[in-house]
C-alpha positions in Angstrom: 0.0 0.0 0.0 1.3 3.4 -0.9 1.3 6.2 1.7 -0.4 9.1 0.1 1.6 11.6 2.2 4.8 10.5 0.5 3.3 11.5 -2.8 2.6 15.1 -1.7 5.9 16.6 -3.1 5.2 15.0 -6.5 1.6 16.3 -6.5 2.8 19.8 -5.7 5.4 19.6 -8.5 2.7 18.6 -11.0 0.2 21.2 -9.7 2.6 24.2 -10.0 1.5 27.3 -8.1 -2.2 26.5 -7.8 -3.2 27.7 -4.3 -6.0 25.2 -3.9 -3.5 22.3 -4.4 -1.0 23.9 -2.0 -3.8 24.3 0.6 -4.9 20.7 0.2 -1.3 19.4 0.4 -0.7 21.4 3.5 -3.9 20.1 5.1 -2.8 16.5 4.4 0.6 17.2 5.7 -0.9 18.8 8.9 -3.0 15.7 9.4 0.1 13.5 9.3 2.4 15.9 11.3 -0.2 16.4 14.0 -1.0 12.8 14.5 -4.2 11.2 15.7 -4.1 12.8 19.2 -4.1 16.3 17.9 -6.3 15.9 14.8 -9.4 15.7 17.0 -8.5 19.0 18.7 -6.9 21.1 15.9 -8.3 21.3 12.4 -6.5 23.1 9.6 -8.7 26.0 8.5 -6.7 27.5 5.6 -3.3 28.6 4.3 -2.8 32.4 4.2 0.5 33.2 2.6 3.0 31.1 4.5 0.8 30.8 7.6 -1.3 27.8 8.3 -4.4 28.8 10.3 -5.6 26.0 12.6 -8.9 26.0 14.4 -8.9 24.8 18.0 -11.8 24.2 20.3 -10.8 26.5 23.2 -8.1 28.7 24.6 -6.7 25.7 26.6 -5.8 23.9 23.4 -4.5 27.1 21.8 -2.1 27.6 24.7 -1.0 23.9 24.7 -0.3 23.9 21.0 1.7 27.2 20.8 4.9 25.7 22.1 4.5 22.8 19.6 4.3 25.1 16.6 8.0 25.0 15.5 8.0 21.2 15.6 4.8 21.0 13.6 6.0 23.5 11.0 9.2 21.4 10.6 7.2 18.2 10.2 4.8 19.7 7.6 7.6 21.2 5.5 9.6 18.0 5.7 6.6 16.0 4.4 6.2 18.5 1.6 9.9 18.7 0.9 9.7 22.5 0.6 9.3 25.5 2.9 5.6 26.3 2.4 4.7 27.1 6.0 6.6 29.6 8.1 4.1 30.0 10.9 1.0 28.5 12.5 -1.9 30.5 13.9 -4.1 28.8 16.3 -7.6 30.3 16.3 -10.3 29.5 18.9 -13.3 28.3 16.8 -15.6 26.0 18.8 -18.0 25.9 15.8 -15.4 24.0 13.8 -15.9 21.1 16.3 -19.7 21.1 16.6 -19.9 17.8 14.7 -17.1 16.2 16.7 -17.0 14.9 20.2 -14.3 16.6 22.3 -12.0 14.9 24.8 -14.2 16.2 27.6 -17.4 14.7 26.2 -19.2 12.2 28.3 -17.9 9.2 26.3 -14.3 10.1 27.2 -14.8 11.0 30.9 -13.3 8.9 33.6 -15.8 6.2 34.7 -17.6 7.1 37.9 -16.2 4.1 39.6 -12.6 5.6 39.2 -12.3 8.2 41.9 -10.1 11.2 41.6 -6.8 11.1 43.3 -6.9 11.8 47.0 -4.5 14.7 46.6 -7.0 16.5 44.3 -9.9 15.8 46.7 -7.9 17.1 49.7 -7.0 20.2 47.7 -10.6 20.8 46.8 -11.7 20.5 50.4 -9.7 23.6 51.1 -11.8 25.7 48.7 -14.4 27.4 50.7 -16.7 28.4 47.8 -18.8 25.4 46.8 -19.3 26.4 43.2 -15.6 27.1 42.8 -14.8 23.7 44.4 -17.1 21.9 41.9 -15.5 23.8 39.0 -12.0 22.8 40.3 -13.0 19.1 40.5 -14.6 19.2 37.0 -11.5 20.9 35.6 -9.2 18.3 37.2 -11.4 15.5 35.9 -11.3 16.9 32.4 -7.6 17.4 32.5 -7.0 13.8 33.6 -9.4 12.5 31.0 -7.7 14.5 28.2 -4.3 13.2 29.3 -5.6 9.7 29.3 -7.0 10.1 25.8 -3.7 11.6 24.5 -1.7 8.8 26.1 -3.9 6.2 24.3 -3.2 7.9 20.9 
């Protein structure tokens, strides 16, 4: 079986300077460079000049992906065998994920029979505001679930 990503440089050579082909090739390269774990949380939106604009579900993912930018750019350009992308822009766009289930959806949450670590519960007890305490516990649960999903990928 031939890996389609390996054909990208040849496709780009044959297409010349057609922006739609460049955009499509960069999207395919992003998919490979990002890997299965990130593909669910970061969707390429479009190429603007030498910047790939990527939609992310929320500011948390935006912040987590920023430090990974240089490595992702390197991987994309290596797959394409040319310097097509100089920068990545991560834009928060929850609407782009409306048809997908996020890592914090009910299907990916920790089972109720798996309690949170005692250290988190003891930290939560120290929070006087009940609503803030519940938010803290939900955020901790979501963070653990996201980490587990990424570790499975």
